[in-house]
C-alpha positions in Angstrom: 35.7 40.1 107.2 32.7 37.7 107.1 31.9 36.3 103.6 28.2 36.8 102.7 26.3 34.3 100.6 23.1 35.5 99.0 21.0 32.3 99.0 17.8 30.5 99.9 17.2 27.1 101.3 15.2 25.7 98.4 18.0 26.3 96.0 20.2 23.3 95.3 22.7 25.5 93.5 23.0 27.8 96.5 23.4 24.7 98.7 26.5 23.7 96.7 28.2 27.0 97.5 27.0 27.1 101.1 28.2 23.5 101.7 31.6 24.3 100.3 31.9 27.4 102.4 30.7 25.7 105.6 33.0 22.7 105.3 36.0 24.8 104.4 36.0 26.5 107.8 35.8 30.0 106.4 33.8 32.6 108.2 30.6 33.2 106.3 26.9 34.0 106.8 23.8 33.5 104.6 21.8 36.5 103.3 18.3 35.4 102.5 17.1 35.9 98.9 13.3 36.0 98.7 13.2 34.2 95.4 9.6 33.0 95.6 8.3 36.6 96.1 10.3 37.8 93.1 13.4 39.4 94.6 15.7 38.1 91.9 13.5 39.7 89.3 13.7 43.2 90.8 15.7 46.0 89.3 17.4 46.5 92.6 18.6 42.9 92.7 19.8 42.8 89.1 21.6 46.1 89.5 23.2 45.7 92.9 23.5 41.9 93.4 23.5 40.0 90.2 22.5 41.2 86.7 21.9 37.5 85.8 19.0 37.5 88.3 20.2 34.3 90.0 21.4 33.0 93.3 23.8 32.1 94.8 26.0 35.2 95.0 29.1 35.3 97.2 30.4 38.7 98.4 33.8 38.8 100.1 34.8 42.4 100.7 34.9 44.1 97.3 34.8 40.8 95.4 31.5 39.4 94.1 31.2 36.0 92.5 28.2 34.3 91.0 27.6 30.7 89.9 28.1 27.9 92.4 31.1 26.3 90.6 33.0 29.6 90.6 32.3 30.1 94.3 33.5 26.6 95.1 36.7 27.3 93.2 37.2 30.6 95.1 36.8 28.7 98.4 39.4 26.1 97.2 41.8 28.8 96.2 41.5 30.5 99.6 41.8 27.4 101.7 43.5 24.8 99.6 40.6 22.4 100.4 38.4 20.3 98.2 39.8 21.1 94.8 41.7 17.9 94.1 45.4 17.3 94.3 47.6 17.8 91.2 46.0 16.8 88.0 43.0 15.5 89.9 41.8 19.1 89.9 40.7 18.6 86.3 38.7 15.5 87.2 37.0 17.5 89.9 36.2 20.3 87.4 35.0 17.7 84.9 32.4 16.4 87.4 31.4 19.9 88.4 30.7 20.8 84.8 28.9 17.4 84.2 26.7 18.0 87.2 25.8 21.5 86.1 24.8 20.3 82.6 23.5 16.8 83.1 22.3 16.4 86.8 21.5 19.6 88.6 20.0 21.4 85.6 17.5 18.6 85.1 16.9 18.0 88.8 16.4 21.7 89.6 13.9 22.2 86.8 12.0 19.0 87.5 11.7 19.7 91.2 10.6 23.2 90.5 7.9 22.1 88.0 6.6 19.4 90.3 6.6 21.2 93.6 6.8 25.0 93.3 4.8 25.8 90.2 1.0 25.9 90.5 -0.5 22.6 89.3 -2.6 24.3 86.6 0.6 25.8 85.1 2.7 22.6 85.1 3.7 21.4 81.6 3.0 17.8 82.6 4.2 16.4 79.3 7.7 17.8 79.9 8.2 16.2 83.3 8.6 12.6 82.1 11.1 13.7 79.5 13.2 15.5 82.2 12.9 12.5 84.5 14.2 10.3 81.7 17.3 12.5 81.3 17.7 12.4 85.1 17.6 8.6 85.1 20.5 8.5 82.7 22.5 10.9 84.9 21.8 8.7 88.0 23.0 5.7 86.1 26.3 7.4 85.2 26.9 8.6 88.8 25.8 5.3 90.4 28.1 3.4 88.1 31.0 5.7 88.7 30.7 5.4 92.5 30.9 1.6 92.5 34.0 0.8 94.6 34.5 4.5 95.4 33.7 6.5 98.6 34.0 9.8 96.7 33.6 11.0 93.2 37.3 11.9 92.8 40.2 10.6 95.0 40.1 9.6 98.6 38.2 12.5 100.2 35.4 14.9 99.6 35.9 17.5 96.8 33.8 20.1 95.0 32.7 17.3 92.7 30.8 15.8 95.6 29.5 19.1 96.9 28.2 19.9 93.4 26.7 16.5 92.5 24.8 16.2 95.8 23.3 19.6 95.5 19.7 18.5 94.8 19.8 14.9 96.1 19.1 15.7 99.8 15.8 17.5 99.2 12.7 15.8 100.3 10.4 17.1 97.6 9.6 14.5 94.9 11.3 15.0 91.5 12.1 11.5 90.4 14.9 10.5 92.7 14.7 7.7 95.4 17.9 6.9 97.2 16.8 3.3 97.6 16.8 2.8 93.8 20.5 3.8 93.6 22.6 1.9 96.2 26.0 3.4 95.2 24.6 6.9 95.3 22.8 6.2 98.6 26.1 5.0 100.1 27.9 8.0 98.8 25.3 10.4 100.1 25.7 8.8 103.6 29.4 9.5 103.4 28.6 13.2 102.7 26.1 13.3 105.5 28.8 11.9 107.9 31.2 14.8 107.2 31.9 16.8 110.3 29.8 20.0 110.0 27.4 18.7 107.3 24.0 20.2 107.4 20.8 19.6 105.4 20.1 22.5 103.0 17.1 23.6 105.0 19.3 23.8 108.1 22.2 25.5 106.4 20.3 28.3 104.6 17.2 30.4 105.4 14.1 29.6 103.3 11.9 26.5 103.5 8.6 25.6 101.8 7.0 25.5 105.2 7.5 29.2 105.4 4.9 29.6 102.6 2.5 26.9 103.7 
């Protein structure tokens, strides 16, 4: 049975799950979530898909899982891939949790405010604060990657798929790969993986659709 992932291309969190699915070799297909026209706020979505009103949502037969980290772990449990060997699985989890709290949460909000919220509604005083938090996260990740090809161990794991979630997007939010040489090198490693795709190529939904 084909796994379905409710997702949309602009979502870095959905990308984390889609990338894990795609690089695992599992049979899956995206189901477009029309986030920008309010689908996740509808009673139908919250009743039938996700009461949290979020994407991504993975459906595999009768099993439904929300939150990108949980979906990544399910993929690992099914395939034995990308979870970290032995006790390294805890280091992978540590970085997934760090990303969700320190990197992706700040990047996702900053990118949304700067690119997808009407200019007259942007809380401009908040954006520099968020970018300051992001800079600290970039420093942590860039420093950790010095001398390493991957965040944990000798190959790609869910830690990499999680932390790269927002860093391939072209919209400005306070990240320039040229400013962070170790992150830039690591992202090139991710891009070189067999089967890697940009989020706008991996999932339906693109800002150009609404231009």
